[in-house]
N, C-alpha and C positions, 0 to 999 in steps of 0.2 A: 844711569839714573831713572831716566823715561819709565823705562820697564819697572824698576822697583814704584815707581809711583801708581804707574798702571795697578800693578799688585795690590798695593796697598788700597787703591781705591776698590777695588773686587772684595779685597778684605773686609771693610768698612760697610758696604753695600750688604754681605753676606751676614754680618753681626746684627745688624739693626734690622735685617728683614727676615732672620732664621726663625721668629717665632710665629712669622704669620703664614697660611696657606696662599695657593695660588688660585685665581690672581691675588696678588698682595692686595690688601687694604689700605690705601695709601691715607685716607683720612682717617683712619683709626690707628697708623703709624704716627700721623701729625699729632693726635690727641694724645697718644700714650706719652708723647716725649713735650708735652706742653706746648704744642703749637697751634696759634689762632688760624685756622683757615678760612678763608672769606673768598666769596665767589661775586667778582663784580664788574663794570665796564672799565675796560682798560684801552684805550685808542692806539696808543703806538705799542703795545707791549704785551706778551702772551701770559707773564707771570713775573710778580715782586717779591724779593723779600728783603724784611726789615729785622734788624736785630739790634734792639735798642734799650738799655735801662734793664737790661735781664729779661724783657718780653722778645718773643719770636712772633711774628706776624709772616703769613704768606696770600698773597692776594694771587686770584688766577681768571684770566679773561672766562666770564659766565657763557660766553657766547659760542665758544670752542667745543669741539665734540668728545664724548666721556672721554674717548682712548686719548686725544691730544691733552686734555686734562690732567689725567693721571700721569702722564707724562711731564708734563709742565711742574707737577708739584714734586714729582721726584726728581726731576733738575734743581729745583731750587733746596731741595734738602739735601742735595749734593753740594751745593756752596754753603751750606750752614756747617754740614758734618766732616767736609775735608779740610782737614786740620790748617793746610797752608792757604784757604781761602779766607784772607783776613778783613776783608769790606764787610761793613754791616748795613749795608744795601747794595742788592742787588736787582735791577731792572734789565730782564733780557726778552728781546723781540722774536720774531718768528726765526730770522736766520740764526740766531743764538740756539736755541733749541733744535730746530727741524731741518736745519740743513747744514751745510757742511760750513761751519763757521769757522774763524781762522783765529779767534781768541783763545789762547790756551786753556785758561779757568772754565771757558764755556765749553770746552771741547770735554774738559775731565767731568762737569756734571752733568754732559751728556752718557758719559761712559758711565757715571755711578748711579742714573738713572736705568741704565740699559742693564746695569748688573744686579739691580736690586729688584728690576721687575721681570727679568727673564735673566738669571743666572744659568752661565754656561754649564755648571754640574747638572742643573734640570733638563736644558738641552738635550745633554747626551746621555741620562737618565733615560728620556723619553725617546731617544734615537732620532732627534731631529739635527742630524749633522751632515745634510745633503742639502745645499742651497737651490731649492725645487719650488715652485710657487704652491704646489699642493702640500708639500711639507710644512712653507710658510703660512699657509691659510689656519692649517690647523695649530701651528704655534701661538699665532695672532689672536685667535679664541681662545685658548687655554690661558694664557696671561692677561689676555684683555688690553692688546696693544695694536697700536697700526700695523698694518701690512708691510710699511716702509721701516718702521722700529723693528719689526723681528726679522725683515730681509738684512738689515744691517748686522744685527746679532749674531745670526746665525753664520754671516759672511767670515764675523771676526774670529769662530773658533774652527773654522773649515781647515782640512790637509791637504784640499784642492785647490786649483788654480782659478779662481773667479773674482767677478767684479759686479758692480752694482751701479746702474747710470740711471738718471732721471732726468727726462727732457719734457719740454712743453716747445710746441710748435716745430719740432727736429732741433732745436738747441738744447746742448745739455746745461741743466741747471746746477747739478752737482752730481757727483761720482764718488763711490765707496769702494777702494780696491783692498782684496784679502791680503794676508803677509805674503804668499806665495805667487801673487799676479805681477807678471810683467809685460810692461808695455804701456806707453802714453796715450792716453784716450782722446781720440779727437773732440773738438767743439761741438760739432754736429752730429745728428746720427745717421745713418746709411737708408733711408728710408728710401727703397726701389718704388712702392707703389704709394699710391695717394692716401694720407690718412684717412680722408673722408671716406673713400672707398670700402677702407678697411672696416670702418664703423659702420655697418648697414643696419637699418633698424633692426635687423633681429639681433644684434649683438649689442646693442646698445647700454645694455646694462651691465657688462663686463665681458673681457675678449681676452684670450693669451694664443700667443703664436709661439711654436718652436721650429727653428730652421738652423743651418750651417749655411754659413758664409764666408769667404775671405777673410782674414784676420785683419787685411791691411785697411778695410772699409771702417774699421772701427779704431783701431791702432796704428800710431804714426811711425813707429819703429821696430813693426813686427810683422813679416810676412811669411813666415816659414811656415806657418799653422792653420786647419781649418778653425773656425770658433764657432761655439755652440752658442745660441742665443735664444733665452725665453723673454718674450715680450707680452707685460699685461698693460693693454691699452686703457685709459682713463679718458672717455668721450668729451667728459664735462668741460672739461679744459684742454683738449689736443695733447693730455698728457701720455706719457710712457715709461714705465718702468722695466728697465731690461736687465737680465742676468746674463753675465757673459761668461761662458767657460770653455776649456778646451777639451770637455768630454760630455757626452750625455746623447738623446735622441731628438730625433727634429719631427717627430709627430705632430702635427696639428690638431688641436683640440678646443674645445669650450670650456668655460667655468661657470659656475651659477653666478648669480646676481652679486653685483658687488656693490656696496654704499661708497660713495664717493668720498664719505666721512671717514671710513675705516682706512681708506689709503695713506694719510699723513696724520 
């Protein structure tokens, strides 16, 4: 049943976005189906959908980044267009849209947004089927989405064993495991180095590391394999986004400037 619903959501997203080029023009899409779109001040929410008396309105937090706004609009379109989402009002906060929430309808709306903005077919067409930050940055630019959104969507369609983990102050905030990933991810990240030492003045704008470590450092129930980790450091909030895989290289490298607003 769940997989049938996933397939249905992807099908709806493909149908509604099929006439648009990439990156999908979400404002034009809203206009084409008669939605009033407003950018406003929202204190406790990222986006708001109101469907009443035949009129449809989406309100979006205007202070958010462009990429975040685009995903929020696509998320609300998911609530509107997924047939079994029956509420006339959806008030969605940061956890609902940008973190691993637990509410089924919010998870489905996020799937719709990802499938609308970054269809798996297009990822495969472009050859972006490897969970690697260089590929992820290309995909994020092409689809005009955040690095996090691109990472999660690419991970979803991989045939390799991979997981994504986002941490702040070395605590795991959320994780996303690919369909083949085996292992329970720990609640804290295994940083042998001091975070501030890694974020030197030279690399404050963006930095990534590739390394190999014992899988038991990241996973509670797996000690048999070496784990390859790619880490993107976000110095503005002592954050890090890690890709965990059981294959890959461990060369240390630098990346160009990353605007923190492009991250989430």
